[in-house]
N, C-alpha and C positions, 0 to 999 in steps of 0.2 A: 298549433293551428295557424293555417295560411288567411292572411287577411286580404287577399287579393290587392287591388289597388287602392287600399285604404290610405287617405291622406296622412301625413305624419303629424304627430301630436305636436312637434314644435321643430321649427327649422329657422335659421338665420344665415343670410348671404349677404355679401358687400362686392360693391362694383364700384370702381376708382375712375371717374373721369375729369382728369386734370387734377384740380384741387377739391373737386365735390365727390363726397362719397355718398353712396345710394344704399342703404342697407333695408333688405326687404324681410320682414317677420312674418312667420304664419304659425298658426295652432294657438298655444297656451303658454302665456309668459308668465311664470310664478317663481316662488322661491328657489326650484331646481332649475330653471332656464333664465332668468333674469339676467345673471351675471355672464352667460355666454351672449345674450342679446347686445350687453354693455360691451364685452370684449371684442365683439365682431364689429362694434362702431368704432372702436379705438384701435384697431389692429393695424389700419392704414393711415399715413400721415395725409391728412385733410384739412382744409380751411374751413369748409361747409360740409354739414352733414344733414341728409335727410333721412328720418326715419320712418319707413312705410309700414306701418301697422295695420293697413285695411285688410288683412287676411287673418288678423289675430282674434281668437275666439274666448280668449280669458285671460283677464289682467289684474293682478293682485298689488298688494303694497310694495313688494319685493320689485316688481316692474316698474310702479312709481318712481320707487327710489332711482331705479338705474335710468331714468329718464331725466330726472332731476339732475343727476350727476351729469349727464350729458350736457344739458343746459348750462351747468357750471363750467362745462369744459370748452364748450362752444358759444359763449354769450353772443347773441344777434347774429349767430350762423348756424343754430339748428332749426329744422323744420320737422314737425311731427304729423304725418299723416294718419288718422285714427279711423279704427273700424266703428261701427256704431257702440259695440260693448266697450271699446277704450274710450270713445268718446264721455260716454256716462260715467264711466269711473273718473276720468280727469275733471269732468265737472263737478261729480260730487266732491272730490277732494279738494275743489277750490283752485284747480289749475287751468280751467276752461278760459281763463283770461289772459294766459302768458303768450308773449309774443310769439313763441314758436309753435304753438297750437294752431293747426287749422281745421274747423269744424268739418263734420263728412257731408 
């Protein structure tokens, strides 16, 4: 059945600007897609990473784990821009006070 112009369930793309990698993630980040998000963020050599999650509609514990791994890899060089759903999950999990977290 043709879904017409239905948005993808998940996508992750990255753009490198000098030493700054901007990763844009859309859709659902869960056990099946969290590693793809992580690998997209690690694919390019970068000193700073912005993880744009403003179009993420679902975020589970595997996604949290991937963000924590990125924070360990890029201490003081990671910025996470969450959607409202992601912000809620990060705040409930106790990560809302991290330096890399930017509230929506």
